[in-house]
N, CA, C and O atoms as a GROMACS GRO file, in nm:
protein
  444
    1MET      N    1   4.962  -4.923  -1.776
    1MET     CA    2   5.009  -4.810  -1.702
    1MET      C    3   4.905  -4.686  -1.711
    1MET      O    4   4.890  -4.614  -1.612
    2LEU      N    5   4.843  -4.664  -1.812
    2LEU     CA    6   4.746  -4.550  -1.825
    2LEU      C    7   4.630  -4.581  -1.735
    2LEU      O    8   4.582  -4.496  -1.660
    3LYS      N    9   4.585  -4.711  -1.743
    3LYS     CA   10   4.457  -4.748  -1.657
    3LYS      C   11   4.501  -4.728  -1.503
    3LYS      O   12   4.419  -4.684  -1.422
    4TYR      N   13   4.608  -4.757  -1.470
    4TYR     CA   14   4.637  -4.724  -1.316
    4TYR      C   15   4.667  -4.558  -1.290
    4TYR      O   16   4.660  -4.500  -1.182
    5ALA      N   17   4.697  -4.511  -1.396
    5ALA     CA   18   4.708  -4.345  -1.380
    5ALA      C   19   4.548  -4.277  -1.360
    5ALA      O   20   4.515  -4.190  -1.280
    6VAL      N   21   4.471  -4.341  -1.451
    6VAL     CA   22   4.318  -4.300  -1.464
    6VAL      C   23   4.279  -4.332  -1.311
    6VAL      O   24   4.230  -4.243  -1.241
    7LEU      N   25   4.300  -4.454  -1.264
    7LEU     CA   26   4.243  -4.516  -1.140
    7LEU      C   27   4.283  -4.438  -1.031
    7LEU      O   28   4.202  -4.423  -0.940
    8LEU      N   29   4.396  -4.384  -1.023
    8LEU     CA   30   4.471  -4.278  -0.913
    8LEU      C   31   4.398  -4.157  -0.936
    8LEU      O   32   4.336  -4.110  -0.841
    9LEU      N   33   4.396  -4.096  -1.052
    9LEU     CA   34   4.325  -3.978  -1.074
    9LEU      C   35   4.180  -3.970  -1.016
    9LEU      O   36   4.140  -3.870  -0.955
   10LEU      N   37   4.103  -4.084  -1.039
   10LEU     CA   38   3.968  -4.085  -0.996
   10LEU      C   39   3.969  -4.096  -0.843
   10LEU      O   40   3.894  -4.023  -0.778
   11LEU      N   41   4.047  -4.180  -0.785
   11LEU     CA   42   4.048  -4.183  -0.652
   11LEU      C   43   4.079  -4.050  -0.587
   11LEU      O   44   4.019  -4.019  -0.484
   12ALA      N   45   4.163  -3.976  -0.636
   12ALA     CA   46   4.183  -3.850  -0.579
   12ALA      C   47   4.079  -3.745  -0.592
   12ALA      O   48   4.080  -3.648  -0.516
   13TRP      N   49   3.997  -3.759  -0.676
   13TRP     CA   50   3.878  -3.660  -0.698
   13TRP      C   51   3.802  -3.646  -0.574
   13TRP      O   52   3.788  -3.742  -0.499
   14PRO      N   53   3.750  -3.532  -0.548
   14PRO     CA   54   3.661  -3.506  -0.425
   14PRO      C   55   3.544  -3.583  -0.448
   14PRO      O   56   3.518  -3.615  -0.564
   15ALA      N   57   3.458  -3.624  -0.342
   15ALA     CA   58   3.350  -3.699  -0.347
   15ALA      C   59   3.224  -3.634  -0.446
   15ALA      O   60   3.144  -3.699  -0.513
   16GLY      N   61   3.231  -3.515  -0.435
   16GLY     CA   62   3.129  -3.422  -0.533
   16GLY      C   63   3.154  -3.436  -0.663
   16GLY      O   64   3.063  -3.420  -0.744
   17ALA      N   65   3.278  -3.467  -0.702
   17ALA     CA   66   3.298  -3.481  -0.856
   17ALA      C   67   3.230  -3.616  -0.916
   17ALA      O   68   3.217  -3.634  -1.037
   18GLN      N   69   3.196  -3.695  -0.834
   18GLN     CA   70   3.131  -3.824  -0.866
   18GLN      C   71   2.989  -3.792  -0.956
   18GLN      O   72   2.943  -3.875  -1.035
   19ASN      N   73   2.938  -3.677  -0.934
   19ASN     CA   74   2.826  -3.648  -1.008
   19ASN      C   75   2.854  -3.572  -1.150
   19ASN      O   76   2.761  -3.510  -1.202
   20GLN      N   77   2.960  -3.576  -1.202
   20GLN     CA   78   2.999  -3.513  -1.328
   20GLN      C   79   2.949  -3.586  -1.444
   20GLN      O   80   2.942  -3.528  -1.552
   21TYR      N   81   2.911  -3.716  -1.430
   21TYR     CA   82   2.867  -3.801  -1.539
   21TYR      C   83   2.717  -3.835  -1.522
   21TYR      O   84   2.680  -3.879  -1.412
   22THR      N   85   2.628  -3.818  -1.620
   22THR     CA   86   2.516  -3.882  -1.599
   22THR      C   87   2.515  -4.048  -1.629
   22THR      O   88   2.614  -4.100  -1.679
   23PHE      N   89   2.416  -4.113  -1.601
   23PHE     CA   90   2.439  -4.270  -1.626
   23PHE      C   91   2.467  -4.293  -1.773
   23PHE      O   92   2.552  -4.372  -1.814
   24ALA      N   93   2.391  -4.218  -1.849
   24ALA     CA   94   2.413  -4.235  -2.019
   24ALA      C   95   2.549  -4.204  -2.047
   24ALA      O   96   2.607  -4.273  -2.131
   25GLN      N   97   2.613  -4.106  -1.985
   25GLN     CA   98   2.764  -4.072  -2.011
   25GLN      C   99   2.843  -4.184  -1.967
   25GLN      O  100   2.918  -4.243  -2.045
   26TRP      N  101   2.828  -4.217  -1.848
   26TRP     CA  102   2.903  -4.318  -1.783
   26TRP      C  103   2.911  -4.435  -1.861
   26TRP      O  104   3.019  -4.491  -1.881
   27GLU      N  105   2.783  -4.485  -1.914
   27GLU     CA  106   2.773  -4.613  -1.993
   27GLU      C  107   2.863  -4.603  -2.112
   27GLU      O  108   2.920  -4.703  -2.155
   28ARG      N  109   2.875  -4.495  -2.161
   28ARG     CA  110   2.947  -4.478  -2.292
   28ARG      C  111   3.106  -4.480  -2.274
   28ARG      O  112   3.182  -4.475  -2.371
   29LEU      N  113   3.149  -4.487  -2.145
   29LEU     CA  114   3.288  -4.471  -2.122
   29LEU      C  115   3.355  -4.615  -2.167
   29LEU      O  116   3.280  -4.710  -2.191
   30GLN      N  117   3.487  -4.629  -2.176
   30GLN     CA  118   3.552  -4.757  -2.203
   30GLN      C  119   3.535  -4.832  -2.056
   30GLN      O  120   3.524  -4.776  -1.947
   31ASP      N  121   3.536  -4.954  -2.081
   31ASP     CA  122   3.496  -5.041  -1.938
   31ASP      C  123   3.614  -5.023  -1.837
   31ASP      O  124   3.588  -5.024  -1.717
   32GLU      N  125   3.736  -5.008  -1.879
   32GLU     CA  126   3.830  -4.978  -1.749
   32GLU      C  127   3.803  -4.840  -1.690
   32GLU      O  128   3.825  -4.821  -1.570
   33HIS      N  129   3.756  -4.739  -1.770
   33HIS     CA  130   3.703  -4.607  -1.723
   33HIS      C  131   3.589  -4.624  -1.617
   33HIS      O  132   3.588  -4.580  -1.503
   34ARG      N  133   3.491  -4.700  -1.683
   34ARG     CA  134   3.372  -4.723  -1.585
   34ARG      C  135   3.413  -4.772  -1.454
   34ARG      O  136   3.378  -4.715  -1.351
   35VAL      N  137   3.504  -4.901  -1.456
   35VAL     CA  138   3.542  -4.946  -1.336
   35VAL      C  139   3.619  -4.867  -1.257
   35VAL      O  140   3.606  -4.881  -1.135
   36ALA      N  141   3.703  -4.781  -1.301
   36ALA     CA  142   3.784  -4.696  -1.220
   36ALA      C  143   3.699  -4.571  -1.152
   36ALA      O  144   3.733  -4.507  -1.053
   37PHE      N  145   3.592  -4.553  -1.222
   37PHE     CA  146   3.495  -4.442  -1.179
   37PHE      C  147   3.426  -4.488  -1.052
   37PHE      O  148   3.424  -4.424  -0.947
   38ILE      N  149   3.362  -4.618  -1.075
   38ILE     CA  150   3.320  -4.705  -0.968
   38ILE      C  151   3.398  -4.709  -0.842
   38ILE      O  152   3.354  -4.675  -0.732
   39ALA      N  153   3.518  -4.752  -0.865
   39ALA     CA  154   3.635  -4.750  -0.765
   39ALA      C  155   3.638  -4.630  -0.679
   39ALA      O  156   3.632  -4.634  -0.556
   40GLY      N  157   3.648  -4.517  -0.754
   40GLY     CA  158   3.628  -4.393  -0.705
   40GLY      C  159   3.521  -4.353  -0.618
   40GLY      O  160   3.529  -4.281  -0.519
   41TYR      N  161   3.402  -4.415  -0.675
   41TYR     CA  162   3.272  -4.408  -0.592
   41TYR      C  163   3.278  -4.458  -0.457
   41TYR      O  164   3.240  -4.395  -0.358
   42ILE      N  165   3.341  -4.607  -0.457
   42ILE     CA  166   3.336  -4.680  -0.348
   42ILE      C  167   3.428  -4.624  -0.247
   42ILE      O  168   3.399  -4.636  -0.128
   43GLU      N  169   3.543  -4.559  -0.285
   43GLU     CA  170   3.641  -4.507  -0.203
   43GLU      C  171   3.568  -4.370  -0.129
   43GLU      O  172   3.575  -4.352  -0.008
   44SER      N  173   3.507  -4.289  -0.212
   44SER     CA  174   3.441  -4.184  -0.138
   44SER      C  175   3.330  -4.220  -0.065
   44SER      O  176   3.296  -4.140   0.023
   45LEU      N  177   3.253  -4.339  -0.083
   45LEU     CA  178   3.153  -4.372   0.015
   45LEU      C  179   3.221  -4.434   0.142
   45LEU      O  180   3.169  -4.413   0.251
   46ALA      N  181   3.326  -4.502   0.132
   46ALA     CA  182   3.383  -4.545   0.257
   46ALA      C  183   3.438  -4.429   0.334
   46ALA      O  184   3.437  -4.434   0.457
   47THR      N  185   3.487  -4.323   0.271
   47THR     CA  186   3.541  -4.209   0.352
   47THR      C  187   3.436  -4.138   0.412
   47THR      O  188   3.438  -4.104   0.530
   48MET      N  189   3.334  -4.112   0.327
   48MET     CA  190   3.205  -4.041   0.408
   48MET      C  191   3.137  -4.114   0.504
   48MET      O  192   3.071  -4.057   0.590
   49ALA      N  193   3.149  -4.267   0.495
   49ALA     CA  194   3.086  -4.342   0.608
   49ALA      C  195   3.175  -4.340   0.727
   49ALA      O  196   3.125  -4.350   0.839
   50ALA      N  197   3.309  -4.328   0.711
   50ALA     CA  198   3.399  -4.341   0.830
   50ALA      C  199   3.411  -4.180   0.897
   50ALA      O  200   3.430  -4.167   1.018
   51THR      N  201   3.400  -4.076   0.818
   51THR     CA  202   3.432  -3.947   0.878
   51THR      C  203   3.293  -3.875   0.910
   51THR      O  204   3.293  -3.776   0.983
   52GLN      N  205   3.181  -3.920   0.858
   52GLN     CA  206   3.050  -3.847   0.881
   52GLN      C  207   2.956  -3.927   0.946
   52GLN      O  208   2.871  -3.981   0.874
   53PRO      N  209   2.953  -3.949   1.073
   53PRO     CA  210   2.860  -4.060   1.135
   53PRO      C  211   2.720  -4.039   1.088
   53PRO      O  212   2.642  -4.135   1.082
   54SER      N  213   2.684  -3.915   1.052
   54SER     CA  214   2.543  -3.891   1.027
   54SER      C  215   2.507  -3.942   0.883
   54SER      O  216   2.391  -3.930   0.842
   55GLN      N  217   2.602  -3.996   0.808
   55GLN     CA  218   2.562  -4.045   0.670
   55GLN      C  219   2.546  -4.186   0.676
   55GLN      O  220   2.630  -4.270   0.645
   56THR      N  221   2.425  -4.205   0.721
   56THR     CA  222   2.370  -4.345   0.750
   56THR      C  223   2.349  -4.431   0.605
   56THR      O  224   2.370  -4.552   0.596
   57THR      N  225   2.307  -4.351   0.501
   57THR     CA  226   2.312  -4.429   0.367
   57THR      C  227   2.454  -4.474   0.321
   57THR      O  228   2.482  -4.587   0.281
   58ALA      N  229   2.536  -4.373   0.332
   58ALA     CA  230   2.672  -4.410   0.300
   58ALA      C  231   2.746  -4.530   0.378
   58ALA      O  232   2.821  -4.616   0.331
   59ARG      N  233   2.705  -4.512   0.501
   59ARG     CA  234   2.766  -4.642   0.583
   59ARG      C  235   2.691  -4.762   0.558
   59ARG      O  236   2.752  -4.868   0.552
   60HIS      N  237   2.550  -4.758   0.542
   60HIS     CA  238   2.481  -4.877   0.496
   60HIS      C  239   2.536  -4.939   0.364
   60HIS      O  240   2.565  -5.058   0.356
   61HIS      N  241   2.549  -4.854   0.266
   61HIS     CA  242   2.599  -4.898   0.140
   61HIS      C  243   2.740  -4.943   0.142
   61HIS      O  244   2.768  -5.046   0.081
   62SER      N  245   2.833  -4.876   0.207
   62SER     CA  246   2.967  -4.925   0.231
   62SER      C  247   2.979  -5.059   0.292
   62SER      O  248   3.047  -5.149   0.243
   63GLU      N  249   2.911  -5.069   0.404
   63GLU     CA  250   2.912  -5.201   0.452
   63GLU      C  251   2.862  -5.314   0.366
   63GLU      O  252   2.923  -5.421   0.358
   64CYS      N  253   2.749  -5.290   0.300
   64CYS     CA  254   2.683  -5.370   0.213
   64CYS      C  255   2.787  -5.422   0.095
   64CYS      O  256   2.786  -5.540   0.057
   65ILE      N  257   2.864  -5.335   0.050
   65ILE     CA  258   2.959  -5.347  -0.058
   65ILE      C  259   3.072  -5.465   0.022
   65ILE      O  260   3.109  -5.571  -0.028
   66ILE      N  261   3.102  -5.421   0.132
   66ILE     CA  262   3.214  -5.512   0.193
   66ILE      C  263   3.164  -5.633   0.207
   66ILE      O  264   3.234  -5.725   0.164
   67ARG      N  265   3.029  -5.667   0.272
   67ARG     CA  266   2.983  -5.780   0.295
   67ARG      C  267   2.961  -5.865   0.152
   67ARG      O  268   2.978  -5.987   0.147
   68SER      N  269   2.929  -5.799   0.056
   68SER     CA  270   2.891  -5.875  -0.078
   68SER      C  271   3.021  -5.933  -0.131
   68SER      O  272   3.024  -6.040  -0.191
   69ARG      N  273   3.144  -5.847  -0.102
   69ARG     CA  274   3.270  -5.898  -0.158
   69ARG      C  275   3.278  -5.885  -0.316
   69ARG      O  276   3.349  -5.956  -0.387
   70LEU      N  277   3.195  -5.783  -0.358
   70LEU     CA  278   3.193  -5.743  -0.501
   70LEU      C  279   3.323  -5.657  -0.536
   70LEU      O  280   3.360  -5.561  -0.469
   71THR      N  281   3.372  -5.695  -0.626
   71THR     CA  282   3.482  -5.612  -0.684
   71THR      C  283   3.418  -5.486  -0.758
   71THR      O  284   3.300  -5.486  -0.793
   72PRO      N  285   3.506  -5.376  -0.778
   72PRO     CA  286   3.460  -5.264  -0.864
   72PRO      C  287   3.408  -5.294  -1.003
   72PRO      O  288   3.314  -5.233  -1.053
   73ARG      N  289   3.485  -5.407  -1.071
   73ARG     CA  290   3.444  -5.443  -1.189
   73ARG      C  291   3.313  -5.510  -1.184
   73ARG      O  292   3.235  -5.488  -1.277
   74GLN      N  293   3.278  -5.589  -1.087
   74GLN     CA  294   3.160  -5.641  -1.081
   74GLN      C  295   3.040  -5.559  -1.068
   74GLN      O  296   2.937  -5.574  -1.134
   75LEU      N  297   3.064  -5.462  -0.969
   75LEU     CA  298   2.958  -5.358  -0.935
   75LEU      C  299   2.940  -5.268  -1.065
   75LEU      O  300   2.827  -5.238  -1.102
   76ALA      N  301   3.054  -5.224  -1.134
   76ALA     CA  302   3.033  -5.158  -1.262
   76ALA      C  303   2.948  -5.234  -1.370
   76ALA      O  304   2.866  -5.174  -1.440
   77ASN      N  305   2.972  -5.370  -1.382
   77ASN     CA  306   2.898  -5.447  -1.475
   77ASN      C  307   2.775  -5.461  -1.429
   77ASN      O  308   2.691  -5.442  -1.517
   78TYR      N  309   2.726  -5.491  -1.311
   78TYR     CA  310   2.589  -5.506  -1.259
   78TYR      C  311   2.515  -5.372  -1.269
   78TYR      O  312   2.398  -5.361  -1.305
   79LEU      N  313   2.592  -5.276  -1.235
   79LEU     CA  314   2.513  -5.137  -1.254
   79LEU      C  315   2.484  -5.113  -1.394
   79LEU      O  316   2.380  -5.054  -1.424
   80LEU      N  317   2.570  -5.156  -1.486
   80LEU     CA  318   2.541  -5.120  -1.635
   80LEU      C  319   2.432  -5.199  -1.668
   80LEU      O  320   2.355  -5.140  -1.744
   81VAL      N  321   2.398  -5.313  -1.636
   81VAL     CA  322   2.288  -5.397  -1.669
   81VAL      C  323   2.172  -5.340  -1.599
   81VAL      O  324   2.067  -5.321  -1.660
   82TYR      N  325   2.184  -5.310  -1.473
   82TYR     CA  326   2.071  -5.237  -1.385
   82TYR      C  327   2.012  -5.120  -1.452
   82TYR      O  328   1.893  -5.098  -1.474
   83GLY      N  329   2.126  -5.042  -1.482
   83GLY     CA  330   2.062  -4.899  -1.535
   83GLY      C  331   2.015  -4.904  -1.676
   83GLY      O  332   1.929  -4.825  -1.716
   84ARG      N  333   2.069  -4.996  -1.755
   84ARG     CA  334   2.031  -4.991  -1.883
   84ARG      C  335   1.869  -5.056  -1.896
   84ARG      O  336   1.796  -5.034  -1.993
   85ALA      N  337   1.838  -5.128  -1.793
   85ALA     CA  338   1.700  -5.187  -1.790
   85ALA      C  339   1.595  -5.071  -1.722
   85ALA      O  340   1.476  -5.096  -1.703
   86ARG      N  341   1.647  -4.962  -1.694
   86ARG     CA  342   1.571  -4.857  -1.628
   86ARG      C  343   1.606  -4.731  -1.687
   86ARG      O  344   1.695  -4.659  -1.640
   87PRO      N  345   1.540  -4.705  -1.787
   87PRO     CA  346   1.549  -4.567  -1.864
   87PRO      C  347   1.539  -4.438  -1.779
   87PRO      O  348   1.602  -4.336  -1.807
   88GLU      N  349   1.460  -4.449  -1.679
   88GLU     CA  350   1.445  -4.320  -1.593
   88GLU      C  351   1.579  -4.295  -1.512
   88GLU      O  352   1.588  -4.195  -1.441
   89LEU      N  353   1.666  -4.373  -1.521
   89LEU     CA  354   1.810  -4.357  -1.463
   89LEU      C  355   1.896  -4.296  -1.559
   89LEU      O  356   1.993  -4.233  -1.517
   90HIS      N  357   1.875  -4.307  -1.689
   90HIS     CA  358   1.972  -4.267  -1.785
   90HIS      C  359   2.005  -4.111  -1.792
   90HIS      O  360   2.110  -4.072  -1.843
   91GLY      N  361   1.918  -4.032  -1.744
   91GLY     CA  362   1.953  -3.886  -1.733
   91GLY      C  363   1.995  -3.853  -1.589
   91GLY      O  364   2.019  -3.735  -1.564
   92SER      N  365   2.004  -3.929  -1.507
   92SER     CA  366   2.034  -3.915  -1.350
   92SER      C  367   2.184  -3.942  -1.337
   92SER      O  368   2.244  -4.014  -1.416
   93SER      N  369   2.249  -3.875  -1.220
   93SER     CA  370   2.388  -3.898  -1.213
   93SER      C  371   2.425  -4.048  -1.190
   93SER      O  372   2.334  -4.130  -1.172
   94VAL      N  373   2.548  -4.083  -1.190
   94VAL     CA  374   2.590  -4.211  -1.179
   94VAL      C  375   2.585  -4.252  -1.025
   94VAL      O  376   2.568  -4.369  -0.990
   95GLN      N  377   2.604  -4.142  -0.930
   95GLN     CA  378   2.569  -4.179  -0.790
   95GLN      C  379   2.441  -4.200  -0.770
   95GLN      O  380   2.421  -4.288  -0.687
   96HIS      N  381   2.349  -4.154  -0.814
   96HIS     CA  382   2.197  -4.161  -0.803
   96HIS      C  383   2.171  -4.319  -0.863
   96HIS      O  384   2.106  -4.397  -0.793
   97ALA      N  385   2.222  -4.359  -0.984
   97ALA     CA  386   2.189  -4.476  -1.041
   97ALA      C  387   2.251  -4.585  -0.938
   97ALA      O  388   2.183  -4.680  -0.898
   98MET      N  389   2.378  -4.565  -0.899
   98MET     CA  390   2.444  -4.651  -0.801
   98MET      C  391   2.368  -4.674  -0.669
   98MET      O  392   2.358  -4.783  -0.613
   99ASP      N  393   2.317  -4.562  -0.629
   99ASP     CA  394   2.246  -4.575  -0.495
   99ASP      C  395   2.118  -4.650  -0.521
   99ASP      O  396   2.073  -4.725  -0.434
  100SER      N  397   2.061  -4.634  -0.632
  100SER     CA  398   1.935  -4.717  -0.651
  100SER      C  399   1.976  -4.861  -0.671
  100SER      O  400   1.902  -4.948  -0.627
  101TYR      N  401   2.091  -4.894  -0.735
  101TYR     CA  402   2.125  -5.025  -0.732
  101TYR      C  403   2.152  -5.085  -0.595
  101TYR      O  404   2.118  -5.198  -0.561
  102LEU      N  405   2.217  -4.997  -0.520
  102LEU     CA  406   2.274  -5.051  -0.377
  102LEU      C  407   2.140  -5.074  -0.294
  102LEU      O  408   2.133  -5.170  -0.217
  103ASP      N  409   2.042  -4.991  -0.308
  103ASP     CA  410   1.925  -5.009  -0.233
  103ASP      C  411   1.863  -5.148  -0.267
  103ASP      O  412   1.825  -5.226  -0.179
  104ALA      N  413   1.856  -5.172  -0.391
  104ALA     CA  414   1.802  -5.301  -0.465
  104ALA      C  415   1.880  -5.407  -0.410
  104ALA      O  416   1.827  -5.511  -0.372
  105LEU      N  417   2.011  -5.386  -0.402
  105LEU     CA  418   2.097  -5.516  -0.350
  105LEU      C  419   2.097  -5.528  -0.221
  105LEU      O  420   2.091  -5.641  -0.173
  106CYS      N  421   2.102  -5.421  -0.143
  106CYS     CA  422   2.127  -5.433   0.007
  106CYS      C  423   1.993  -5.391   0.091
  106CYS      O  424   1.991  -5.398   0.213
  107GLY      N  425   1.887  -5.349   0.016
  107GLY     CA  426   1.792  -5.292   0.096
  107GLY      C  427   1.807  -5.150   0.124
  107GLY      O  428   1.919  -5.098   0.120
  108ARG      N  429   1.704  -5.083   0.151
  108ARG     CA  430   1.696  -4.934   0.175
  108ARG      C  431   1.771  -4.918   0.325
  108ARG      O  432   1.752  -5.001   0.413
  109PRO      N  433   1.851  -4.813   0.342
  109PRO     CA  434   1.921  -4.791   0.472
  109PRO      C  435   1.806  -4.768   0.594
  109PRO      O  436   1.693  -4.723   0.576
  110PRO      N  437   1.850  -4.798   0.688
  110PRO     CA  438   1.765  -4.776   0.806
  110PRO      C  439   1.731  -4.629   0.844
  110PRO      O  440   1.817  -4.546   0.817
  111ASN      N  441   1.641  -4.596   0.890
  111ASN     CA  442   1.625  -4.442   0.929
  111ASN      C  443   1.679  -4.416   1.050
  111ASN      O  444   1.675  -4.302   1.096
   0.00000   0.00000   0.00000
């Protein structure tokens, strides 16, 4: 029950709240909290892509996640491995680390 409450709370956060953790802080969270955080990130990405047509990066990444059929848990696990292998991401926001991972997975967004 607690895990669902955390998920709902994270989904209700505004998109700007995604920058509250560095990658290093995020990786120290319990697994279900990391997954919930990524689920919230995906939701905010989809919302930005749908409501702000100028957000080409958000749209590109959102469409890539949909095409890949990766779950939030899979994305969180892949991001964990990806970020741990890149010390330069440890001090950056989780959003920056995820954008970097999605660029590697999906290719860079079109200009």
